[in-house]
Every structure is written in C-alpha cells, then in structure tokens.
C-alpha positions in Angstrom: 0.1 0.0 0.0 3.0 2.1 0.9 4.5 1.5 -2.4 0.8 2.4 -3.8 0.9 5.9 -2.2 4.6 6.6 -3.3 3.6 6.5 -6.9 0.4 8.4 -6.6 2.3 11.0 -5.1 5.3 10.8 -7.6 2.1 11.1 -10.4 0.8 14.2 -8.8 3.8 16.2 -8.5 4.5 15.3 -12.4 1.3 16.9 -12.7 1.9 19.2 -10.7 5.0 20.2 -12.4 3.4 19.8 -15.9 0.8 22.4 -15.2 3.3 25.0 -13.7 5.6 24.7 -16.7 2.0 25.2 -18.8 1.4 28.2 -17.4 4.5 29.7 -17.4 4.7 29.3 -20.6 1.5 30.7 -21.7 1.9 33.7 -19.2 5.1 34.0 -21.1 3.8 34.1 -24.4 0.8 36.1 -23.3 3.8 38.5 -22.5 5.2 38.6 -26.1 1.8 38.6 -27.5 1.1 42.0 -25.6 4.8 43.7 -26.3 4.2 42.7 -29.9 0.7 44.3 -30.0 1.6 47.2 -28.3 4.9 47.6 -30.7 2.6 46.9 -33.5 -0.2 49.5 -32.3 2.7 52.1 -31.8 3.9 51.7 -35.8 0.3 52.0 -36.8 0.1 55.2 -34.9 3.4 56.2 -36.1 2.0 55.3 -40.1 -1.3 57.0 -39.1 0.4 60.4 -38.1 2.5 60.2 -41.0 -0.2 59.5 -43.4 -2.4 62.3 -41.5 0.9 64.8 -42.2 1.5 63.7 -45.8 -2.1 64.3 -46.6 -2.2 67.6 -44.8 1.4 68.3 -47.0 -0.8 67.7 -50.5 -3.6 69.6 -49.6 -1.3 72.6 -48.9 1.1 71.5 -51.9 -2.5 71.7 -53.7 -4.2 74.7 -52.5 -1.0 76.5 -53.3 -0.6 75.5 -57.0 -4.3 75.8 -57.6 -3.1 79.7 -56.4 -0.7 79.7 -58.5 -2.7 78.3 -61.6 -5.2 80.9 -61.1 -2.3 83.7 -61.0 -0.8 82.1 -64.2 -4.2 82.3 -66.0 -5.1 85.6 -64.9 -1.7 86.8 -66.4 -2.3 85.1 -69.7 -5.5 86.2 -70.0 -5.3 89.8 -69.0 -5.5 92.6 -71.4 -2.3 93.5 -73.3 -1.1 96.8 -72.7 -1.1 97.6 -76.5 -4.8 96.7 -76.7 -6.9 96.9 -73.4 -9.7 95.6 -75.0 -8.1 92.0 -76.3 -7.5 88.8 -74.2 -5.9 85.9 -75.5 -5.8 82.6 -74.5 -2.8 79.9 -75.9 -4.0 77.3 -77.9 -1.8 75.0 -80.2 -2.9 72.4 -82.7 -2.5 69.2 -81.1 -2.6 67.0 -84.0 -3.0 67.2 -88.2 -5.5 66.0 -90.4 -3.9 63.9 -93.7 -7.4 63.5 -95.5 -8.3 62.6 -99.0 -9.1 66.2 -99.9 -5.9 67.3 -101.0 -7.5 71.0 -101.8 -10.3 72.9 -100.4 -11.9 72.5 -104.0 -14.4 68.8 -103.6 -14.1 69.1 -99.6 -18.0 68.8 -98.4 -19.7 71.8 -97.4 -20.7 69.6 -94.4 -19.8 66.4 -92.7 -20.8 62.6 -93.7 -22.0 63.6 -96.9 -19.3 62.0 -98.5 -19.2 58.2 -96.4 -15.9 57.2 -98.2 -14.3 60.3 -97.3 -11.3 59.2 -95.3 -8.7 60.9 -93.4 -6.0 60.0 -90.9 -6.0 62.2 -87.7 -2.2 62.3 -86.5 -1.8 63.5 -83.1 1.8 65.3 -81.9 3.3 62.8 -79.2 4.9 65.5 -77.8 1.5 67.0 -76.5 -1.1 63.7 -76.8 0.5 60.6 -75.4 -1.1 58.1 -76.9 -2.5 56.7 -73.8 -4.7 59.8 -74.7 -6.6 57.9 -77.2 -7.8 55.0 -74.6 -11.5 54.4 -75.2 -12.2 56.6 -78.0 -12.3 53.6 -80.5 -15.5 52.2 -78.3 -17.4 55.1 -80.1 -18.8 55.4 -83.4 -18.5 58.8 -84.2 -16.6 61.7 -82.8 -16.4 65.6 -82.5 -13.3 67.5 -83.8 -12.5 71.2 -83.6 -9.8 72.4 -85.9 -8.6 75.7 -87.3 -9.5 77.0 -91.1 -6.3 77.3 -91.7 -6.4 77.4 -95.7 -8.9 80.7 -95.2 -7.7 83.5 -97.3 -8.7 86.2 -94.6 -6.5 84.9 -91.7 -4.3 88.1 -91.8 -7.0 89.7 -90.2 -6.8 88.1 -86.8 -3.4 90.4 -86.3 -5.5 93.4 -87.5 -6.9 95.9 -84.8 -10.9 95.3 -85.0 -11.6 98.7 -86.0 -9.1 97.3 -89.5 -9.9 94.0 -89.3 -13.0 94.3 -92.1 -14.5 91.2 -90.8 -18.1 90.9 -92.4 -21.0 90.5 -90.3 -22.8 89.0 -93.4 -21.6 86.6 -95.8 -22.8 84.9 -98.8 -24.8 81.6 -98.4 -24.7 79.2 -101.4 -28.1 77.6 -100.5 -29.6 81.2 -100.8 -28.1 81.6 -104.3 -25.5 84.1 -103.1 -27.9 85.9 -100.2 -26.3 87.2 -97.4 -26.8 85.9 -94.1 -25.0 87.1 -91.0 -22.2 85.0 -89.8 -23.2 83.2 -86.9 -26.2 82.2 -88.5 -23.9 79.9 -90.9 -21.4 77.6 -91.1 -19.0 79.8 -93.1 -15.7 79.3 -92.3 -14.9 83.1 -92.8 -15.4 84.1 -88.9 -13.8 86.2 -86.1 -12.3 83.3 -84.8 -11.5 80.9 -87.6 -12.8 77.8 -85.5 -14.4 74.8 -87.3 -16.1 71.9 -85.5 -17.1 68.9 -87.3 -18.1 65.5 -86.7 -16.7 62.0 -88.4 -16.8 58.2 -87.6 -14.2 56.5 -85.9 -13.0 53.2 -88.0 -9.9 52.8 -86.6 -7.4 54.0 -83.5 -3.9 52.8 -83.6 -0.9 54.3 -81.3 -1.2 58.1 -82.2 -3.6 58.1 -84.8 -7.1 57.8 -85.8 -8.7 56.5 -88.6 -11.8 58.7 -89.8 -14.4 58.8 -92.4 -17.2 60.8 -93.6 -14.7 63.8 -93.0 -15.2 67.6 -94.6 -11.5 68.5 -93.6 -8.9 69.2 -96.1 -5.5 68.0 -95.7 -3.0 69.7 -93.5 -6.0 71.3 -91.2 -4.8 71.7 -87.9 -6.7 70.3 -84.8 -7.4 71.6 -81.6 -9.5 69.2 -79.9 -11.3 65.8 -80.3 -14.3 64.8 -78.2 -16.7 61.8 -78.2 -20.2 62.2 -79.7 -22.3 61.6 -77.6 -26.1 60.6 -78.8 -28.1 61.0 -75.7 -27.3 65.0 -75.5 -25.4 65.4 -78.8 -28.9 64.4 -81.1 -31.9 67.1 -80.9 -34.6 65.1 -82.1 -36.9 68.4 -81.9 -34.3 70.8 -83.2 -35.5 73.6 -85.6 -33.9 74.7 -88.5 -34.6 77.8 -91.2 -36.5 77.1 -94.4 -34.0 77.7 -96.6 -31.5 74.4 -95.0 -35.0 72.4 -95.9 -33.8 71.8 -99.5 -31.9 68.7 -99.5 -31.6 68.1 -103.4 -30.3 72.0 -104.0 -26.7 70.7 -104.6 -26.9 67.2 -106.4 -26.5 66.3 -109.9 -28.4 64.9 -112.3 -26.1 62.1 -112.9 -22.2 60.5 -113.0 -20.6 58.7 -115.9 -17.0 57.9 -116.1 -15.3 58.2 -120.2 -13.7 55.2 -121.6 -10.3 56.4 -120.7 -11.2 57.0 -117.4 -10.5 53.3 -115.8 -7.7 52.7 -117.8 -5.9 56.0 -116.7 -6.7 55.6 -113.2 -4.9 51.9 -113.6 -1.8 53.7 -114.6 -2.1 56.3 -111.9 -2.6 53.6 -109.5 0.8 51.9 -109.4 2.3 55.1 -107.9 -0.8 56.3 -106.1 -1.6 52.4 -104.0 1.5 52.6 -101.7 0.7 55.9 -100.4 -3.5 55.7 -101.0 -6.1 55.3 -98.0 -8.1 53.0 -100.5 -8.1 49.4 -101.0 -8.3 49.4 -104.6 -9.0 51.6 -108.1 -12.8 50.8 -108.0 -13.3 52.0 -104.0 -11.3 55.3 -105.1 -13.9 55.1 -108.3 -16.6 55.3 -105.8 -15.0 57.7 -103.3 -15.1 60.1 -106.7 -18.7 59.2 -107.7 -19.7 60.1 -103.9 -17.7 63.6 -103.9 -19.2 64.5 -107.1 -22.6 63.5 -106.5 -23.1 67.1 -105.3 -22.1 70.1 -107.3 -19.2 71.3 -105.7 -18.6 74.0 -107.9 -18.8 77.6 -106.4 -21.9 80.2 -106.8 -19.7 82.0 -109.3 -18.9 78.7 -111.1 -22.6 77.5 -111.6 -24.2 80.7 -112.7 -21.2 82.0 -115.0 -19.0 78.8 -115.7 -17.2 80.3 -118.6 -16.1 83.7 -116.6 -14.3 81.8 -113.7 -11.5 80.9 -115.9 -8.8 81.2 -113.4 -5.5 79.5 -114.9 -4.9 77.2 -117.7 -1.5 75.5 -116.2 -2.6 73.0 -113.8 0.7 73.0 -111.7 -0.9 76.0 -109.9 -3.6 76.3 -107.6 -5.5 79.6 -107.4 -8.3 80.6 -105.5 -11.0 83.3 -104.6 -13.4 83.2 -102.2 -14.5 86.3 -101.4 -18.2 85.7 -102.7 -18.6 82.3 -101.3 -19.7 80.5 -97.9 -17.7 77.3 -98.2 -13.9 76.4 -98.0 -13.1 75.6 -101.8 -10.8 76.4 -104.4 -11.7 78.0 -107.6 -10.0 75.7 -109.4 -11.2 74.9 -113.5 -9.1 74.6 -116.4 -10.1 75.3 -119.9 -9.5 74.1 -123.3 -10.5 75.2 -126.8 -12.8 72.7 -128.9 -12.1 75.2 -131.9 -9.4 77.9 -132.2 -10.7 81.5 -132.5 -14.2 80.5 -131.2 -14.5 81.6 -127.7 -18.1 79.8 -127.5 -17.1 76.7 -128.3 -14.9 76.8 -125.0 -15.9 74.1 -122.3 -14.8 74.4 -118.7 -12.7 71.4 -117.6 -12.7 71.3 -113.6 -10.5 69.3 -111.6 -10.6 67.6 -108.1 -7.6 66.3 -106.3 -7.9 63.6 -104.2 -4.8 61.9 -102.5 -2.8 63.8 -104.8 -4.4 62.5 -108.4 -6.6 64.9 -110.7 -9.6 63.7 -111.9 -10.6 66.0 -114.5 -14.3 66.4 -115.4 -17.2 68.2 -116.9 -20.8 69.2 -115.7 -23.7 70.3 -118.4 -26.5 72.7 -117.5 -28.5 70.0 -116.9 -26.4 68.5 -113.7 -24.9 66.1 -115.5 -21.5 64.8 -114.9 -18.7 63.4 -117.0 -15.6 62.3 -115.3 -13.1 62.0 -118.0 -9.6 60.8 -116.8 -7.3 60.9 -113.8 -3.6 61.7 -113.9 -1.0 62.5 -111.2 -0.6 66.2 -109.7 2.9 66.8 -109.2 2.5 69.6 -107.2 0.6 67.7 -104.3 2.4 64.3 -104.8 4.6 64.5 -102.2 2.5 66.0 -99.6 0.9 62.5 -98.6 2.7 60.2 -96.1 2.8 56.2 -97.0 2.5 56.0 -93.1 -1.1 56.3 -93.1 -2.2 54.4 -96.3 -4.9 51.8 -96.1 -2.4 49.0 -95.3 -1.6 50.6 -91.8 -5.3 50.2 -91.4 -5.9 47.0 -93.2 -6.3 45.1 -90.4 -8.4 47.3 -88.3 -11.2 48.4 -90.4 -14.7 47.0 -89.7 
C-alpha cells in the first residue's frame, strides 16, 4: 500500500510540475504577444500620423498649386497693354489631318455627306501621349475642333478690330448668293476661324485615328477631339431655317465615266497605291462618285462657268473665295474645242484627291462626265505612305 501511495504522489507531483510549466509558458507567450501588439499599435499610430501629415502637406501643396494656376491664368488672359480690350488664351494644335482632299475644292460643305471620305488624324506625341486615345475606339463617332487654316483672310486676325474688316454677313450658296449673318451660317470666314465637325471613328492605332465621312482638307490643324454622345448631342426636336430644308439643291443629275477613265486610273494607281487610304482603284472610283454626286462648284462657277477661268496651267492652284460661304478652291481649267471660237470653250474642272487629278465636265442639266485621272505633281509629295490603307487594313470594320 505504501508503494502505491508513493507512485500516486509522484504522478501528482509530475502533473503539478507540468501544469506549472505550461502556465509559465502561457504567461510568457501572452507577455510576448502583448509586447508585439503594443509595438504594432505604436507603428500603426506612427503610420497614421505620417499619413495625416502627408495628406495635410498634399492638400497644402494642392492649394498652393491652384493659387499659382489662378495667378498664371490671370496673367495669360490679362488684356495686353497695347490693346486693353483684347484678351487671349494659349491654344496650339495637338494634331494634323491627313485627308483624301488635297485642296479645298471638292471638300464637302458638311460632314458625313461623303461616307467614303477618309482621313488620318495624327497627334503630336509631345503634347498628346498615345494613352490619351484609350477608350475612343469604343465610340462610333467623334467631334473634331479645328482651325480653318486655308482661309484667305487670316491676316485680319492680327489687325486691330477697327481695321480687320470682318464682315457681319456672308454669301450663302443655298440662298444663291444671298447674305446671312455669319453666326447664322457655318461659314469658315468667322471672327475666330474655328471649325466643328463630326466624323466616324473607323479605327484607333497608337497616336492616330482613322476617320471617315470627313469634310476636312489635308493639313488641317486640330485643337481637340471629343466623343459623340447621342443622348445629348442629337436633338430630335431641333429646328433649322426653311432655306436649309431643300436637300437636293446641290445634287447632280447623273455621273458617268469616260472610256479613258479606267485605264488612266490603273496607270496612276501604280504610284498612288502605296500612299492611298483606299484598297483598290474601284474603291477610289466610288469615292469620286460620292464627291461629285454633289455639285461642288462655287456659286459664281454655276452661274457663269465660262467667266471663272483662273488659269490654264494645272501646276498652280489659285483661289477666290471672297463671295462664297465655303472653304473651296475656285479651280477650273479651260481648253478650246476650236481655235478662235470663244463660244466653243468648255470648262474642265479638276478635283484633286490624294494627289490625283480627276478631270470632269458638267453640263447645264447637271450631268457629270468624269474624263480621266492624272498625277498632280505639286501635291504628290504631301501624302505620307505611313498613313495608307495597309496601315489600317486589319483594323477596318
């Protein structure tokens, strides 16, 4: 019995030591955990204090930056001493349009009239990083704000208002030369020569946008691009004057092509293909058809076609847009059917598309005959092969 009691005491002693050891370990672990918690809490407090300090510093810097920007804006827009009534804002083009329309003559009067009219808008990457175009391809159309850089009266912008000679009224083609207030029209001859147009977004690649349905001449400087939003940009109940309601005022009666046209286009296409925004001669011919489906001549050319002879040599472009409300070149070349017979003269008009000279005639009934295509050396080097059809082939829808 005595041995059994000794064994029980030994077991109890061992259990007691074990429990004491576990208790000590637990207390030690709890103490270590508490120290770590206190340490972490201290670090969290430090980080929170640092974050608050950084936020206050950022807010202070932001307020200082805003104050500096306000002061700079005030200085930039402050009237100049030499002309206290004039304020200005720094606006520099951010991109350039490379259009199928080599000259103003033939460029549509409004957007989307020629669906096949293509242009490549190339942005200046020093001002517009390619990432700026992210998301634009998800829209079907976009607004383009640009400068009428080929206006014949741009020099008036630098003159004193009393000497600028800006006209309050302009001649309107739809009114057959009748005058209308400049702000009641879309005339390019405005106090500030800024244009607004809408175009279809065909594709976006890098710092370039492929557009269609454009009414922009090659080389047009662009100030801004904004996505077209149907829910607020399209107004169903919008009202326009009655003189704008006649849709077929400028449409031609018919378009036909001479027997020489196809062969002359094939010959020119050997050179033009590498630089063209179009896939084939057939597509280019469709472009010609769409452009000439509207009478692109000026008012004076339609009324007095034989009196609007500007020059016989086609290597020069001369213009006189003082009496028209459109950004067009008055370009017509004349040839005699019979020598010394003024009544036998016929007017040959020249439409320059992508550096190709498309010559055509139009009779008094509005029937157009497209004669042939030839290269236009003056403008040949202005088209960049980097923006051709092959660049966009895989992205066209």
